MOPAC internal coordinates of N, CA, C and O (Angstrom, degrees):
PM7 1SCF
backbone

  N    0.0000 0     0.00 0     0.00 0    0    0    0
  C    1.4406 1     0.00 0     0.00 0    1    0    0
  C    1.5308 1   108.84 1     0.00 0    2    1    0
  O    1.2310 1   120.89 1   -46.18 1    3    2    1
  N    1.3178 1   115.91 1   133.82 1    3    2    1
  C    1.4527 1   120.98 1  -179.73 1    5    3    2
  C    1.5208 1   110.47 1   -73.63 1    6    5    3
  O    1.2310 1   120.85 1   -28.11 1    7    6    5
  N    1.3170 1   115.97 1   151.89 1    7    6    5
  C    1.4542 1   120.33 1  -176.55 1    9    7    6
  C    1.5310 1   112.70 1   -67.27 1   10    9    7
  O    1.2310 1   119.60 1   146.67 1   11   10    9
  N    1.3277 1   118.36 1   -33.33 1   11   10    9
  C    1.4588 1   122.12 1  -178.04 1   13   11   10
  C    1.5141 1   114.53 1   -77.24 1   14   13   11
  O    1.2310 1   119.18 1   171.57 1   15   14   13
  N    1.3271 1   119.17 1    -8.43 1   15   14   13
  C    1.4611 1   123.05 1  -175.67 1   17   15   14
  C    1.5210 1   113.12 1   -97.96 1   18   17   15
  O    1.2310 1   118.90 1  -174.47 1   19   18   17
  N    1.3086 1   119.70 1     5.53 1   19   18   17
  C    1.4638 1   122.36 1  -178.57 1   21   19   18
  C    1.5299 1   110.66 1   -62.65 1   22   21   19
  O    1.2310 1   120.96 1   -38.17 1   23   22   21
  N    1.3393 1   115.77 1   141.83 1   23   22   21
  C    1.4618 1   120.33 1   179.04 1   25   23   22
  C    1.5175 1   110.28 1   -78.22 1   26   25   23
  O    1.2310 1   120.16 1   136.09 1   27   26   25
  N    1.3349 1   117.30 1   -43.91 1   27   26   25
  C    1.4700 1   120.87 1   178.93 1   29   27   26
  C    1.5243 1   108.89 1   -93.72 1   30   29   27
  O    1.2310 1   120.76 1   -54.25 1   31   30   29
  N    1.3164 1   116.15 1   125.75 1   31   30   29
  C    1.4642 1   121.28 1  -178.22 1   33   31   30
  C    1.5261 1   109.77 1  -121.77 1   34   33   31
  O    1.2310 1   120.68 1   -29.77 1   35   34   33
  N    1.3251 1   116.31 1   150.23 1   35   34   33
  C    1.4654 1   121.77 1   175.43 1   37   35   34
  C    1.5141 1   108.74 1   -81.17 1   38   37   35
  O    1.2310 1   121.05 1   -43.37 1   39   38   37
  N    1.3388 1   115.60 1   136.63 1   39   38   37
  C    1.4581 1   120.65 1   177.89 1   41   39   38
  C    1.5239 1   109.08 1  -131.36 1   42   41   39
  O    1.2310 1   121.09 1   -20.60 1   43   42   41
  N    1.3198 1   115.52 1   159.40 1   43   42   41
  C    1.4611 1   121.86 1   177.69 1   45   43   42
  C    1.5194 1   107.72 1  -114.57 1   46   45   43
  O    1.2310 1   120.81 1   -51.53 1   47   46   45
  N    1.3321 1   116.06 1   128.47 1   47   46   45
  C    1.4613 1   122.21 1   177.08 1   49   47   46
  C    1.5254 1   108.58 1  -103.80 1   50   49   47
  O    1.2310 1   120.68 1   -44.88 1   51   50   49
  N    1.3258 1   116.30 1   135.12 1   51   50   49
  C    1.4597 1   121.51 1  -177.41 1   53   51   50
  C    1.5211 1   109.34 1  -129.34 1   54   53   51
  O    1.2310 1   120.47 1   -36.59 1   55   54   53
  N    1.3207 1   116.72 1   143.41 1   55   54   53
  C    1.4666 1   122.36 1  -179.21 1   57   55   54
  C    1.5316 1   109.50 1   -62.47 1   58   57   55
  O    1.2310 1   120.71 1   -55.87 1   59   58   57
  N    1.3371 1   116.26 1   124.13 1   59   58   57
  C    1.4626 1   119.98 1  -177.29 1   61   59   58
  C    1.5326 1   112.02 1   -77.81 1   62   61   59
  O    1.2310 1   119.58 1   150.02 1   63   62   61
  N    1.3190 1   118.40 1   -29.98 1   63   62   61
  C    1.4647 1   119.40 1  -178.74 1   65   63   62
  C    1.5289 1   111.69 1   -75.93 1   66   65   63
  O    1.2310 1   119.51 1   145.90 1   67   66   65
  N    1.3207 1   118.53 1   -34.10 1   67   66   65
  C    1.4713 1   120.99 1   176.55 1   69   67   66
  C    1.5229 1   110.62 1   -66.33 1   70   69   67
  O    1.2310 1   120.47 1   142.89 1   71   70   69
  N    1.3255 1   116.71 1   -37.11 1   71   70   69
  C    1.4623 1   121.08 1  -178.76 1   73   71   70
  C    1.5116 1   110.74 1   -70.74 1   74   73   71
  O    1.2310 1   120.22 1   137.88 1   75   74   73
  N    1.3419 1   117.18 1   -42.12 1   75   74   73
  C    1.4563 1   121.37 1  -175.94 1   77   75   74
  C    1.5154 1   113.04 1   -65.65 1   78   77   75
  O    1.2310 1   120.37 1   129.24 1   79   78   77
  N    1.3235 1   116.90 1   -50.76 1   79   78   77
  C    1.4666 1   120.00 1  -173.21 1   81   79   78
  C    1.5216 1   113.04 1   -94.23 1   82   81   79
  O    1.2310 1   120.25 1  -176.02 1   83   82   81
  N    1.3296 1   117.14 1     3.98 1   83   82   81
  C    1.4552 1   119.54 1  -174.93 1   85   83   82
  C    1.5092 1   108.48 1    84.55 1   86   85   83
  O    1.2310 1   120.36 1   -12.97 1   87   86   85
  N    1.2719 1   116.92 1   167.03 1   87   86   85
  C    1.4550 1   121.01 1  -175.94 1   89   87   86
  C    1.5239 1   109.59 1   -76.04 1   90   89   87
  O    1.2310 1   121.03 1   -40.19 1   91   90   89
  N    1.3277 1   115.63 1   139.81 1   91   90   89
  C    1.4559 1   122.30 1   179.04 1   93   91   90
  C    1.5385 1   109.19 1   -59.29 1   94   93   91
  O    1.2310 1   119.59 1   -31.57 1   95   94   93
  N    1.3135 1   118.39 1   148.43 1   95   94   93
  C    1.4646 1   121.28 1  -176.77 1   97   95   94
  C    1.5232 1   112.61 1   -63.31 1   98   97   95
  O    1.2310 1   120.27 1   149.55 1   99   98   97
  N    1.3380 1   117.09 1   -30.45 1   99   98   97
  C    1.4638 1   120.36 1   179.34 1  101   99   98
  C    1.5241 1   111.68 1   -74.94 1  102  101   99
  O    1.2310 1   120.08 1   150.00 1  103  102  101
  N    1.3264 1   117.45 1   -30.00 1  103  102  101
  C    1.4619 1   120.95 1  -171.94 1  105  103  102
  C    1.5295 1   111.80 1   -86.35 1  106  105  103
  O    1.2310 1   121.61 1   -13.67 1  107  106  105
  N    1.3326 1   114.52 1   166.33 1  107  106  105
  C    1.4583 1   120.23 1  -179.08 1  109  107  106
  C    1.5217 1   112.31 1  -118.31 1  110  109  107
  O    1.2310 1   119.17 1  -176.40 1  111  110  109
  N    1.3412 1   119.19 1     3.60 1  111  110  109
  C    1.4543 1   120.31 1  -177.77 1  113  111  110
  C    1.5104 1   112.82 1  -169.13 1  114  113  111
  O    1.2310 1   121.27 1    22.07 1  115  114  113
  N    1.3408 1   115.18 1  -157.93 1  115  114  113
  C    1.4548 1   122.83 1  -178.50 1  117  115  114
  C    1.5170 1   108.19 1  -124.71 1  118  117  115
  O    1.2310 1   120.45 1   -42.32 1  119  118  117
  N    1.3366 1   116.75 1   137.68 1  119  118  117
  C    1.4559 1   121.92 1  -179.43 1  121  119  118
  C    1.5220 1   110.34 1   -72.46 1  122  121  119
  O    1.2310 1   120.26 1   -50.11 1  123  122  121
  N    1.3485 1   117.10 1   129.89 1  123  122  121
  C    1.4618 1   121.69 1   178.75 1  125  123  122
  C    1.5174 1   110.29 1  -135.25 1  126  125  123
  O    1.2310 1   120.85 1   -36.63 1  127  126  125
  N    1.3257 1   115.98 1   143.37 1  127  126  125
  C    1.4575 1   123.73 1   175.49 1  129  127  126
  C    1.5291 1   108.18 1  -124.78 1  130  129  127
  O    1.2310 1   120.12 1   -31.76 1  131  130  129
  N    1.3266 1   117.37 1   148.24 1  131  130  129
  C    1.4590 1   122.79 1   174.42 1  133  131  130
  C    1.5213 1   107.05 1  -114.13 1  134  133  131
  O    1.2310 1   120.36 1   -49.08 1  135  134  133
  N    1.3379 1   116.91 1   130.92 1  135  134  133
  C    1.4508 1   122.44 1  -179.58 1  137  135  134
  C    1.5211 1   108.91 1  -148.55 1  138  137  135
  O    1.2310 1   120.42 1     4.88 1  139  138  137
  N    1.3204 1   116.80 1  -175.12 1  139  138  137
  C    1.4556 1   122.23 1   178.01 1  141  139  138
  C    1.5120 1   109.97 1  -123.96 1  142  141  139
  O    1.2310 1   120.90 1   -26.45 1  143  142  141
  N    1.3458 1   115.89 1   153.55 1  143  142  141
  C    1.4531 1   120.17 1   173.78 1  145  143  142
  C    1.5189 1   108.51 1  -141.02 1  146  145  143
  O    1.2310 1   121.23 1   -23.46 1  147  146  145
  N    1.3317 1   115.25 1   156.54 1  147  146  145
  C    1.4487 1   121.68 1   176.65 1  149  147  146
  C    1.5241 1   107.80 1   -86.90 1  150  149  147
  O    1.2310 1   120.53 1   -60.69 1  151  150  149
  N    1.3128 1   116.60 1   119.31 1  151  150  149
  C    1.4571 1   121.73 1  -175.02 1  153  151  150
  C    1.5314 1   111.84 1   -65.17 1  154  153  151
  O    1.2310 1   119.86 1   146.49 1  155  154  153
  N    1.3400 1   117.87 1   -33.51 1  155  154  153
  C    1.4628 1   120.93 1  -178.34 1  157  155  154
  C    1.5275 1   112.06 1   -75.27 1  158  157  155
  O    1.2310 1   119.55 1   140.20 1  159  158  157
  N    1.3137 1   118.47 1   -39.80 1  159  158  157
  C    1.4662 1   121.70 1  -178.68 1  161  159  158
  C    1.5168 1   112.57 1   -78.74 1  162  161  159
  O    1.2310 1   119.58 1   148.62 1  163  162  161
  N    1.3196 1   118.40 1   -31.38 1  163  162  161
  C    1.4689 1   122.88 1  -176.82 1  165  163  162
  C    1.5255 1   109.58 1  -130.08 1  166  165  163
  O    1.2310 1   119.43 1  -101.73 1  167  166  165
  N    1.3338 1   118.69 1    78.27 1  167  166  165
  C    1.4657 1   119.79 1  -178.92 1  169  167  166
  C    1.5307 1   113.02 1   -73.54 1  170  169  167
  O    1.2310 1   119.91 1   154.73 1  171  170  169
  N    1.3399 1   117.78 1   -25.27 1  171  170  169
  C    1.4655 1   120.38 1  -179.99 1  173  171  170
  C    1.5324 1   109.87 1   -82.31 1  174  173  171
  O    1.2310 1   121.12 1    -5.35 1  175  174  173
  N    1.3113 1   115.46 1   174.65 1  175  174  173
  C    1.4658 1   120.36 1  -179.74 1  177  175  174
  C    1.5183 1   110.64 1   -70.25 1  178  177  175
  O    1.2310 1   121.07 1   -41.35 1  179  178  177
  N    1.3236 1   115.56 1   138.65 1  179  178  177
  C    1.4551 1   122.53 1  -176.32 1  181  179  178
  C    1.5219 1   110.38 1   -88.63 1  182  181  179
  O    1.2310 1   120.68 1   -40.00 1  183  182  181
  N    1.3373 1   116.31 1   140.00 1  183  182  181
  C    1.4633 1   122.31 1   174.39 1  185  183  182
  C    1.5182 1   108.33 1  -132.11 1  186  185  183
  O    1.2310 1   120.37 1   -53.67 1  187  186  185
  N    1.3304 1   116.91 1   126.33 1  187  186  185
  C    1.4546 1   122.64 1   179.21 1  189  187  186
  C    1.5212 1   109.04 1  -127.66 1  190  189  187
  O    1.2310 1   120.60 1   -28.33 1  191  190  189
  N    1.3187 1   116.47 1   151.67 1  191  190  189
  C    1.4549 1   121.18 1   177.25 1  193  191  190
  C    1.5194 1   107.93 1   -94.31 1  194  193  191
  O    1.2310 1   120.33 1   -68.83 1  195  194  193
  N    1.3275 1   116.98 1   111.17 1  195  194  193
  C    1.4547 1   122.38 1  -177.36 1  197  195  194
  C    1.5301 1   109.10 1  -134.34 1  198  197  195
  O    1.2310 1   120.78 1   -10.90 1  199  198  197
  N    1.3219 1   116.11 1   169.10 1  199  198  197
  C    1.4587 1   121.63 1  -178.44 1  201  199  198
  C    1.5226 1   110.64 1   -78.48 1  202  201  199
  O    1.2310 1   120.44 1   -50.36 1  203  202  201
  N    1.3168 1   116.76 1   129.64 1  203  202  201
  C    1.4637 1   122.47 1   175.61 1  205  203  202
  C    1.5250 1   107.95 1   -98.28 1  206  205  203
  O    1.2310 1   120.44 1   -61.00 1  207  206  205
  N    1.3159 1   116.77 1   119.00 1  207  206  205
  C    1.4591 1   120.29 1  -176.46 1  209  207  206
  C    1.5320 1   112.46 1   -74.64 1  210  209  207
  O    1.2310 1   119.93 1   169.17 1  211  210  209
  N    1.3198 1   117.74 1   -10.83 1  211  210  209
  C    1.4610 1   120.56 1   178.65 1  213  211  210
  C    1.5225 1   112.30 1   -96.95 1  214  213  211
  O    1.2310 1   120.03 1   148.26 1  215  214  213
  N    1.3351 1   117.55 1   -31.74 1  215  214  213
  C    1.4710 1   121.26 1   175.40 1  217  215  214
  C    1.5226 1   110.86 1   -87.29 1  218  217  215
  O    1.2310 1   120.28 1   160.05 1  219  218  217
  N    1.3342 1   117.07 1   -19.95 1  219  218  217
  C    1.4618 1   124.59 1  -175.38 1  221  219  218
  C    1.5258 1   111.26 1    61.79 1  222  221  219
  O    1.2310 1   120.27 1  -144.15 1  223  222  221
  N    1.3399 1   117.08 1    35.85 1  223  222  221
  C    1.4568 1   123.03 1   179.00 1  225  223  222
  C    1.5259 1   108.86 1  -146.26 1  226  225  223
  O    1.2310 1   120.94 1   -16.94 1  227  226  225
  N    1.3355 1   115.81 1   163.06 1  227  226  225
  C    1.4564 1   120.46 1   171.90 1  229  227  226
  C    1.5252 1   107.43 1   -79.89 1  230  229  227
  O    1.2310 1   120.59 1   -57.38 1  231  230  229
  N    1.3197 1   116.48 1   122.62 1  231  230  229
  C    1.4583 1   122.94 1  -177.80 1  233  231  230
  C    1.5156 1   109.51 1  -132.03 1  234  233  231
  O    1.2310 1   120.68 1   -13.39 1  235  234  233
  N    1.3283 1   116.31 1   166.61 1  235  234  233
  C    1.4652 1   120.90 1   176.94 1  237  235  234
  C    1.5314 1   108.47 1   -78.37 1  238  237  235
  O    1.2310 1   121.65 1   -53.83 1  239  238  237
  N    1.3138 1   114.45 1   126.17 1  239  238  237
  C    1.4671 1   122.10 1   177.53 1  241  239  238
  C    1.5252 1   106.54 1  -103.79 1  242  241  239
  O    1.2310 1   119.66 1   -58.42 1  243  242  241
  N    1.3173 1   118.26 1   121.58 1  243  242  241
  C    1.4574 1   122.54 1  -177.95 1  245  243  242
  C    1.5084 1   112.07 1  -106.60 1  246  245  243
  O    1.2310 1   121.05 1   -27.48 1  247  246  245
  N    1.3196 1   115.59 1   152.52 1  247  246  245
  C    1.4671 1   121.62 1   179.67 1  249  247  246
  C    1.5269 1   110.31 1   -72.37 1  250  249  247
  O    1.2310 1   120.65 1   -41.99 1  251  250  249
  N    1.3345 1   116.35 1   138.01 1  251  250  249
  C    1.4556 1   121.76 1   177.39 1  253  251  250
  C    1.5111 1   109.45 1  -120.49 1  254  253  251
  O    1.2310 1   120.48 1   -15.84 1  255  254  253
  N    1.3268 1   116.69 1   164.16 1  255  254  253
  C    1.4578 1   120.91 1   175.60 1  257  255  254
  C    1.5081 1   110.28 1   -75.83 1  258  257  255
  O    1.2310 1   121.01 1   -30.95 1  259  258  257
  N    1.3252 1   115.67 1   149.05 1  259  258  257
  C    1.4711 1   120.30 1   177.26 1  261  259  258
  C    1.4998 1   109.66 1   -77.68 1  262  261  259
  O    1.2310 1   120.10 1   180.00 1  263  262  261

């Protein structure tokens, strides 16, 4: 099986509010999570509500390109 034909792919989720407004003055980076998704069931970009350790709140984490 070729590597590009896998159904489940690894994706990186990044905090959308930290990216939009720039990083908070207290923080030193951007919150990121690594997870998997099924390419056939979810062809569009995935968005999940997860905890951002830099905003200290639950925020929408959006899929980014590798």
